[in-house]
PAFI-271574 format. One record per residue (C-alpha): residue number from 1; residue in three letters; z, x, y. Coordinates in steps of 0.02 Angstrom, whole numbers. Each point is the difference from the previous one (the first is absolute). Layout:
<recs>
+-----+------+--------+--------+--------+
: pos : code :      z :      x :      y :
+-----+------+--------+--------+--------+
: NUM :  ala :      Z :      X :      Y :
...
+-----+------+--------+--------+--------+
</recs>
This chain:
<recs>
+-----+------+--------+--------+--------+
: pos : code :      z :      x :      y :
+-----+------+--------+--------+--------+
:   1 :  met :      0 :      0 :      0 :
:   2 :  gly :    -18 :     50 :    182 :
:   3 :  gln :    104 :    138 :     74 :
:   4 :  cys :     66 :     -2 :    178 :
:   5 :  arg :      2 :    164 :     96 :
:   6 :  thr :     96 :     33 :    161 :
:   7 :  ile :    -77 :    112 :    134 :
:   8 :  asn :    115 :     54 :    140 :
:   9 :  leu :    -76 :     14 :    173 :
:  10 :  pro :     44 :    129 :    134 :
:  11 :  lys :    164 :    -42 :     88 :
:  12 :  tyr :    -14 :    -65 :    177 :
:  13 :  ala :    183 :    -24 :     44 :
:  14 :  ile :    162 :     76 :    -62 :
:  15 :  gly :     64 :    -99 :   -148 :
:  16 :  thr :   -160 :   -103 :    -18 :
:  17 :  gln :   -144 :     23 :   -122 :
:  18 :  his :   -135 :   -121 :    -55 :
:  19 :  ser :    -86 :      4 :   -169 :
:  20 :  leu :   -155 :    -72 :    -83 :
:  21 :  lys :      5 :    -90 :   -167 :
:  22 :  ala :   -158 :     24 :   -103 :
:  23 :  trp :    -28 :    -90 :   -165 :
:  24 :  his :   -106 :     91 :   -130 :
:  25 :  phe :    -86 :    -86 :   -146 :
:  26 :  gly :   -114 :     65 :   -138 :
:  27 :  gln :    -31 :    184 :    -31 :
:  28 :  pro :     22 :    126 :    143 :
:  29 :  gly :   -164 :     88 :     37 :
:  30 :  ala :   -105 :   -120 :   -105 :
:  31 :  ala :   -153 :    -88 :     68 :
:  32 :  pro :    -33 :   -117 :     79 :
:  33 :  lys :    140 :     24 :    126 :
:  34 :  val :     44 :   -149 :    109 :
:  35 :  tyr :    113 :     19 :    151 :
:  36 :  ile :     71 :   -150 :     94 :
:  37 :  gln :    114 :      2 :    151 :
:  38 :  ala :     66 :   -141 :    108 :
:  39 :  gly :     78 :    -13 :    170 :
:  40 :  ile :    -44 :    162 :     90 :
:  41 :  his :     20 :   -119 :    147 :
:  42 :  ala :    175 :    -49 :    -52 :
:  43 :  asp :      0 :   -171 :     84 :
:  44 :  glu :   -149 :    -58 :   -105 :
:  45 :  leu :    112 :    -72 :   -134 :
:  46 :  pro :   -121 :   -108 :   -103 :
:  47 :  ala :    -83 :    162 :    -60 :
:  48 :  ser :    163 :     66 :    -71 :
:  49 :  leu :     36 :   -170 :    -79 :
:  50 :  val :   -168 :      8 :    -91 :
:  51 :  ala :     38 :    177 :    -59 :
:  52 :  ser :    168 :    -58 :    -66 :
:  53 :  lys :    -84 :   -137 :   -101 :
:  54 :  leu :   -128 :    124 :    -65 :
:  55 :  leu :    138 :    113 :    -67 :
:  56 :  gly :     53 :   -136 :   -121 :
:  57 :  leu :   -177 :    -18 :    -68 :
:  58 :  leu :    -19 :    187 :    -21 :
:  59 :  gln :    168 :     17 :    -88 :
:  60 :  gln :    -58 :   -123 :   -131 :
:  61 :  val :   -170 :     76 :    -36 :
:  62 :  asp :     72 :    176 :      3 :
:  63 :  ala :    127 :    -51 :   -132 :
:  64 :  glu :   -146 :    -66 :   -103 :
:  65 :  gly :    -92 :    166 :     18 :
:  66 :  arg :   -147 :    -79 :     89 :
:  67 :  ile :     -9 :    110 :    154 :
:  68 :  arg :   -145 :    122 :     -8 :
:  69 :  gly :     29 :    147 :    113 :
:  70 :  glu :    135 :      3 :    133 :
:  71 :  val :     62 :   -127 :    128 :
:  72 :  ile :    117 :     40 :    145 :
:  73 :  val :     74 :   -138 :    106 :
:  74 :  val :    100 :     29 :    159 :
:  75 :  pro :     62 :   -175 :     48 :
:  76 :  val :     82 :     59 :    162 :
:  77 :  ala :   -106 :    140 :     74 :
:  78 :  asn :    102 :     11 :    160 :
:  79 :  pro :    189 :     -6 :    -22 :
:  80 :  ile :     18 :     77 :    173 :
:  81 :  gly :    -83 :   -148 :     83 :
:  82 :  leu :    112 :   -125 :    -88 :
:  83 :  asn :    138 :     61 :    117 :
:  84 :  asn :   -101 :    -34 :    157 :
:  85 :  val :    100 :   -155 :     47 :
:  86 :  thr :     51 :    -25 :    181 :
:  87 :  leu :     88 :   -156 :     64 :
:  88 :  arg :    -50 :    -95 :   -159 :
:  89 :  ser :   -183 :     47 :     23 :
:  90 :  his :    -85 :    108 :   -133 :
:  91 :  asn :   -143 :    116 :     50 :
:  92 :  gly :    -51 :    104 :   -149 :
:  93 :  arg :   -168 :     54 :     68 :
:  94 :  tyr :     58 :    148 :    106 :
:  95 :  his :    113 :    149 :    -29 :
:  96 :  leu :    127 :    -29 :    137 :
:  97 :  pro :     45 :    183 :     40 :
:  98 :  ser :   -182 :     54 :     21 :
:  99 :  gly :    -88 :   -164 :     40 :
: 100 :  glu :   -130 :     37 :   -134 :
: 101 :  asn :    -82 :   -135 :   -103 :
: 102 :  tyr :     61 :     30 :   -179 :
: 103 :  asn :   -177 :    -26 :    -64 :
: 104 :  arg :    -82 :    129 :    111 :
: 105 :  gly :      0 :    190 :      0 :
: 106 :  phe :    -10 :     33 :   -186 :
: 107 :  ala :    -38 :    182 :    -36 :
: 108 :  asp :   -187 :     37 :      2 :
: 109 :  val :    -22 :    147 :   -120 :
: 110 :  ser :   -189 :    -18 :    -16 :
: 111 :  asp :    -42 :    162 :     94 :
: 112 :  ala :    111 :    101 :   -118 :
: 113 :  val :    -76 :    -86 :   -151 :
: 114 :  leu :   -180 :     32 :     55 :
: 115 :  glu :     39 :    184 :     31 :
: 116 :  ala :     84 :     16 :   -170 :
: 117 :  val :   -141 :    -80 :   -102 :
: 118 :  asp :   -141 :     93 :     90 :
: 119 :  gly :    -96 :     99 :   -129 :
: 120 :  his :     90 :    -79 :   -148 :
: 121 :  met :    -88 :   -169 :    -14 :
: 122 :  ala :   -146 :    -55 :   -111 :
: 123 :  gln :     95 :     24 :   -163 :
: 124 :  gly :    -28 :   -183 :    -43 :
: 125 :  pro :     72 :   -163 :     72 :
: 126 :  ala :    159 :      3 :   -105 :
: 127 :  gln :     37 :    184 :     31 :
: 128 :  asp :    -40 :    -14 :    185 :
: 129 :  leu :    112 :   -153 :     17 :
: 130 :  ala :    142 :     93 :    -84 :
: 131 :  leu :    -27 :    147 :    118 :
: 132 :  val :      3 :   -111 :    156 :
: 133 :  arg :    157 :    -88 :    -59 :
: 134 :  ala :     87 :    165 :    -36 :
: 135 :  glu :    -41 :     67 :    172 :
: 136 :  ile :     60 :   -159 :     85 :
: 137 :  gly :    164 :     19 :    -94 :
: 138 :  lys :     17 :    181 :     55 :
: 139 :  ala :    -39 :    -44 :    181 :
: 140 :  leu :    129 :   -140 :      2 :
: 141 :  ala :    130 :    116 :    -77 :
: 142 :  ala :    -26 :    118 :    147 :
: 143 :  val :     37 :   -134 :    131 :
: 144 :  thr :    172 :     10 :     83 :
: 145 :  pro :     61 :   -166 :     73 :
: 146 :  leu :     91 :     10 :    166 :
: 147 :  asn :     97 :   -164 :    -13 :
: 148 :  glu :     42 :   -136 :   -124 :
: 149 :  ala :   -153 :   -105 :     44 :
: 150 :  gln :   -116 :    146 :    -36 :
: 151 :  gly :     99 :     34 :   -159 :
: 152 :  leu :    -24 :   -180 :    -52 :
: 153 :  arg :   -188 :      8 :     26 :
: 154 :  leu :    -12 :    164 :    -95 :
: 155 :  glu :     94 :    -65 :   -152 :
: 156 :  leu :   -110 :   -154 :     -9 :
: 157 :  met :   -157 :    107 :      6 :
: 158 :  lys :     65 :    115 :   -137 :
: 159 :  met :     16 :   -148 :   -116 :
: 160 :  ala :   -170 :    -75 :     42 :
: 161 :  tyr :   -126 :    140 :     35 :
: 162 :  asp :    -61 :     17 :   -181 :
: 163 :  ala :     -6 :   -186 :    -44 :
: 164 :  asp :   -158 :    -90 :    -49 :
: 165 :  ile :     56 :   -161 :     85 :
: 166 :  val :    114 :     -6 :    153 :
: 167 :  leu :     61 :   -168 :     65 :
: 168 :  asp :     95 :     -3 :    164 :
: 169 :  leu :     82 :   -171 :     17 :
: 170 :  his :     25 :    -69 :    176 :
: 171 :  thr :     25 :   -166 :     89 :
: 172 :  asp :    -76 :    -62 :    163 :
: 173 :  ser :     89 :   -108 :    130 :
: 174 :  asp :    -79 :   -167 :    -47 :
: 175 :  ala :   -160 :     16 :    -98 :
: 176 :  glu :   -110 :    -36 :   -148 :
: 177 :  met :     -3 :    126 :   -142 :
: 178 :  his :   -112 :    146 :     47 :
: 179 :  leu :    -41 :    177 :    -57 :
: 180 :  tyr :    -54 :    168 :     72 :
: 181 :  leu :    -99 :    120 :   -110 :
: 182 :  asp :   -138 :    131 :      4 :
: 183 :  glu :   -175 :    -74 :     -2 :
: 184 :  asp :    -52 :    118 :   -140 :
: 185 :  his :    114 :   -100 :   -114 :
: 186 :  trp :    -90 :   -163 :     40 :
: 187 :  pro :    -47 :   -108 :    -91 :
: 188 :  gly :     91 :     90 :   -141 :
: 189 :  ala :    168 :    -56 :     70 :
: 190 :  ala :    -56 :   -180 :     25 :
: 191 :  gly :     98 :    -49 :   -156 :
: 192 :  leu :    164 :     50 :     83 :
: 193 :  ala :    -43 :    -99 :    156 :
: 194 :  ala :    -46 :   -151 :   -106 :
: 195 :  leu :    156 :      7 :   -108 :
: 196 :  leu :    107 :      3 :    158 :
: 197 :  asp :   -105 :   -138 :     78 :
: 198 :  ala :    -28 :    110 :    152 :
: 199 :  lys :    -97 :    -85 :    139 :
: 200 :  val :    -51 :    159 :     92 :
: 201 :  val :    -41 :    177 :    -56 :
: 202 :  met :    -22 :    138 :    130 :
: 203 :  phe :    -90 :    163 :    -37 :
: 204 :  ala :    105 :    137 :     79 :
: 205 :  arg :    -19 :    190 :      4 :
: 206 :  ala :     65 :    122 :    131 :
: 207 :  ser :     66 :   -144 :    105 :
: 208 :  gly :    113 :    116 :    100 :
: 209 :  gly :    184 :     42 :     -3 :
: 210 :  gly :     15 :     61 :   -179 :
: 211 :  pro :     58 :   -155 :    -98 :
: 212 :  phe :     59 :     24 :   -178 :
: 213 :  glu :   -145 :    -65 :   -104 :
: 214 :  glu :   -137 :     82 :    104 :
: 215 :  thr :     92 :    167 :      4 :
: 216 :  ile :     22 :     -2 :   -190 :
: 217 :  ala :   -188 :    -23 :    -21 :
: 218 :  trp :    -55 :    116 :    141 :
: 219 :  pro :     -8 :    168 :    -94 :
: 220 :  tyr :   -105 :    -82 :   -136 :
: 221 :  val :   -113 :    -81 :    129 :
: 222 :  arg :    -30 :    165 :     87 :
: 223 :  val :    -37 :     89 :   -164 :
: 224 :  arg :   -127 :   -135 :    -43 :
: 225 :  glu :    -79 :     14 :    172 :
: 226 :  ile :    -31 :    186 :    -30 :
: 227 :  tyr :    -36 :      7 :   -187 :
: 228 :  gly :    -76 :   -172 :    -25 :
: 229 :  ala :     64 :   -170 :    -51 :
: 230 :  asp :    -25 :     43 :   -184 :
: 231 :  ala :    106 :    158 :     11 :
: 232 :  ile :    166 :    -88 :    -31 :
: 233 :  glu :     75 :   -172 :    -13 :
: 234 :  phe :    121 :    -46 :    137 :
: 235 :  pro :    150 :   -117 :     -9 :
: 236 :  leu :    -12 :   -184 :     34 :
: 237 :  thr :    121 :    -12 :    146 :
: 238 :  val :     34 :   -176 :     62 :
: 239 :  val :    112 :    -79 :    130 :
: 240 :  val :     51 :   -174 :    -56 :
: 241 :  glu :     65 :   -112 :    138 :
: 242 :  phe :    106 :   -137 :    -78 :
: 243 :  arg :    -26 :   -139 :    127 :
: 244 :  gly :    142 :    -17 :    127 :
: 245 :  glu :    178 :     60 :     24 :
: 246 :  phe :     75 :   -170 :    -39 :
: 247 :  asp :    -93 :    -20 :   -166 :
: 248 :  thr :    148 :     56 :   -106 :
: 249 :  ser :     -7 :   -130 :   -138 :
: 250 :  his :     29 :     31 :   -185 :
: 251 :  his :   -158 :    -99 :    -37 :
: 252 :  leu :   -116 :    106 :    109 :
: 253 :  ala :     80 :    165 :    -53 :
: 254 :  ala :    -15 :    -43 :   -185 :
: 255 :  his :   -182 :    -51 :     25 :
: 256 :  asp :    -41 :    161 :     90 :
: 257 :  ala :     93 :    110 :   -125 :
: 258 :  glu :    -96 :    -83 :   -141 :
: 259 :  ala :   -164 :     34 :     92 :
: 260 :  leu :     43 :    185 :     18 :
: 261 :  tyr :     49 :      7 :   -184 :
: 262 :  arg :   -164 :    -82 :    -53 :
: 263 :  phe :    -97 :    125 :    105 :
: 264 :  arg :     80 :    141 :   -101 :
: 265 :  val :    -56 :    -85 :   -159 :
: 266 :  val :   -177 :    -19 :     67 :
: 267 :  arg :     -1 :    185 :     49 :
: 268 :  gly :     67 :     55 :   -171 :
: 269 :  ala :    169 :     60 :     61 :
: 270 :  val :     87 :   -129 :   -110 :
: 271 :  ala :    -60 :    -52 :   -173 :
: 272 :  gly :    -52 :   -182 :     -9 :
: 273 :  lys :   -135 :   -122 :     51 :
: 274 :  ala :    -28 :    -61 :    177 :
: 275 :  ser :   -145 :    -40 :    114 :
: 276 :  ala :    -21 :    -20 :    186 :
: 277 :  pro :    -83 :   -147 :     87 :
: 278 :  ala :   -139 :     20 :    127 :
: 279 :  phe :     49 :     52 :    176 :
: 280 :  thr :    -37 :   -139 :    124 :
: 281 :  gly :     72 :     71 :    161 :
: 282 :  met :    -74 :    103 :    141 :
: 283 :  ala :    -28 :    188 :    -17 :
: 284 :  ser :    -60 :    106 :    146 :
: 285 :  pro :     39 :    163 :     91 :
: 286 :  phe :    164 :     27 :     92 :
: 287 :  ser :   -108 :     22 :    155 :
: 288 :  ala :    -38 :   -185 :    -16 :
: 289 :  thr :    184 :    -44 :     20 :
: 290 :  gln :     37 :    -73 :    171 :
: 291 :  thr :    178 :     37 :     55 :
: 292 :  leu :     55 :   -138 :    118 :
: 293 :  his :     97 :     57 :    154 :
: 294 :  ser :     93 :   -112 :    120 :
: 295 :  pro :    -77 :      6 :    176 :
: 296 :  ala :    158 :    -60 :     88 :
: 297 :  ala :    185 :    -37 :    -18 :
: 298 :  gly :     55 :   -171 :    -56 :
: 299 :  ile :     19 :   -117 :   -148 :
: 300 :  leu :   -127 :     31 :   -138 :
: 301 :  val :    -85 :   -159 :    -63 :
: 302 :  phe :   -130 :     14 :   -138 :
: 303 :  thr :   -144 :   -122 :     11 :
: 304 :  ala :    -83 :     59 :   -163 :
: 305 :  gln :     76 :    -19 :   -172 :
: 306 :  leu :     43 :    146 :   -113 :
: 307 :  gly :   -142 :     18 :   -125 :
: 308 :  glu :   -125 :    -89 :    112 :
: 309 :  val :   -179 :     65 :      7 :
: 310 :  val :    -29 :     23 :    186 :
: 311 :  glu :   -155 :     24 :    107 :
: 312 :  lys :    -35 :    128 :    135 :
: 313 :  gly :     78 :    -54 :    164 :
: 314 :  gln :    117 :   -126 :    -79 :
: 315 :  val :    172 :    -10 :     81 :
: 316 :  leu :    129 :     54 :   -127 :
: 317 :  ala :    156 :     -2 :    108 :
: 318 :  glu :     63 :    -34 :    175 :
: 319 :  ile :    139 :     82 :     99 :
: 320 :  ile :    103 :   -129 :     93 :
: 321 :  asp :    100 :     40 :    157 :
: 322 :  pro :    137 :   -134 :      7 :
: 323 :  leu :     36 :     42 :    183 :
: 324 :  ala :   -177 :    -36 :     58 :
: 325 :  ala :    -50 :   -155 :     95 :
: 326 :  pro :    -64 :   -147 :   -104 :
: 327 :  gly :   -180 :     30 :    -51 :
: 328 :  glu :     15 :    188 :     27 :
: 329 :  glu :    115 :     40 :   -145 :
: 330 :  val :   -133 :     88 :   -108 :
: 331 :  ala :     24 :    183 :     47 :
: 332 :  gly :   -131 :     64 :   -121 :
: 333 :  gln :   -104 :    -37 :   -153 :
: 334 :  ile :    -42 :    102 :   -155 :
: 335 :  lys :   -174 :    -24 :    -72 :
: 336 :  ala :    -89 :     55 :   -159 :
: 337 :  ala :   -117 :    148 :     23 :
: 338 :  gly :   -111 :    -56 :   -142 :
: 339 :  arg :    -14 :   -119 :   -146 :
: 340 :  gly :    136 :     33 :   -125 :
: 341 :  arg :    165 :    -53 :    -79 :
: 342 :  phe :    162 :    -17 :     98 :
: 343 :  phe :    114 :     76 :   -133 :
: 344 :  ala :    155 :     69 :     87 :
: 345 :  arg :    110 :    -45 :    148 :
: 346 :  ala :    165 :     48 :     79 :
: 347 :  asn :    155 :    -96 :    -51 :
: 348 :  gln :     76 :     24 :    172 :
: 349 :  arg :    -53 :   -120 :    136 :
: 350 :  leu :     51 :    100 :    154 :
: 351 :  ala :   -152 :     98 :     58 :
: 352 :  trp :    -17 :    142 :    124 :
: 353 :  pro :   -155 :     92 :     63 :
: 354 :  gly :    -83 :    106 :   -132 :
: 355 :  glu :    107 :    -62 :   -145 :
: 356 :  val :    -91 :    -20 :   -168 :
: 357 :  val :     10 :   -183 :    -48 :
: 358 :  gly :   -127 :    -20 :   -139 :
: 359 :  lys :   -155 :     58 :    -94 :
: 360 :  val :   -171 :    -69 :    -39 :
: 361 :  gln :   -109 :     77 :   -134 :
: 362 :  cys :   -177 :    -14 :     66 :
: 363 :  glu :   -156 :      4 :   -105 :
: 364 :  lys :    -73 :    150 :     91 :
: 365 :  pro :     73 :    158 :     82 :
: 366 :  leu :     51 :    -22 :    182 :
: 367 :  pro :    -74 :    123 :    128 :
: 368 :  glu :    170 :     35 :     79 :
: 369 :  arg :     82 :     44 :   -166 :
: 370 :  lys :    -23 :    189 :     -3 :
: 371 :  gly :    115 :    150 :    -17 :
: 372 :  lys :    180 :    -37 :    -48 :
: 373 :  leu :     -1 :   -172 :    -79 :
: 374 :  leu :    183 :    -16 :    -49 :
: 375 :  tyr :    131 :    -49 :    127 :
: 376 :  asp :    177 :     64 :    -19 :
+-----+------+--------+--------+--------+
</recs>
């Protein structure tokens, strides 16, 4: 049955130390390796609830000897952020001492890896993949974290860098199920999206800021860019956004855990029979994602429904100034930049200028979506 391992993080304060709990199933070092973590943004609790439900399923199949390869599950990937409670308000997105987003700034070791493999490739896909993985491991071992947040990121990378499948479980504010993944894995990963009943899939690579799943894949991506797409396989790294922060029901969590389990069966990581339905949602580049910003301060009122297919120019929300004269209370409107699906929105109704209040996945890339695509 599964074994739980404790990983102590660097101490930040005298008398205080946080630790990670990682559950290991199957045979260490065996393929395929699947790595799952939840809650790097510690206030995104539905993700950790799903991971908790998944542990029970994996315990059972591991006891039956049905796990092929290795599975690692970290149900709480950010114990530091669980302490970020101030005046009964929990903000697990940012490291309070540094102000850093916990899911940014993961160590990019791709330059060191490219230098190390130069002149040693072309031994065959399996040998070259083993070489790249070994050099990533060496490069990560040489990284020295300067604080507990960096130490946390490093330990997560050390567990995930050599996995075949990496699932980073998150939760949006108020949203439909959606995924982020590399376009080179599409439509191969459509089965995962369909099993989870995802409504939107975004193709993301080098989005800016160094998030976990993109940084894990980045050395492999750069090797493939130089030596060719057939040189090595690269991990399927996926961000799964489990709807909204208030969707913490046993029913939804059990459904989602079962979907993740079935995906492992489909991919051969667990012995058994399972199939995936057809994907019926929207899949397009991350550059087609319109991030909705409030143009003014006031009360946020959505005029479009979550999940609605919207048209270019359609008003999605209004900002209401309750101090304005009658007939002049609309301080601003937010409109769709293109045809798409209104799939995510803020769960807070106080708006201020520039605040992100929602997302629309458009059918085509938007001209203004260039450079850094992720917001902090």
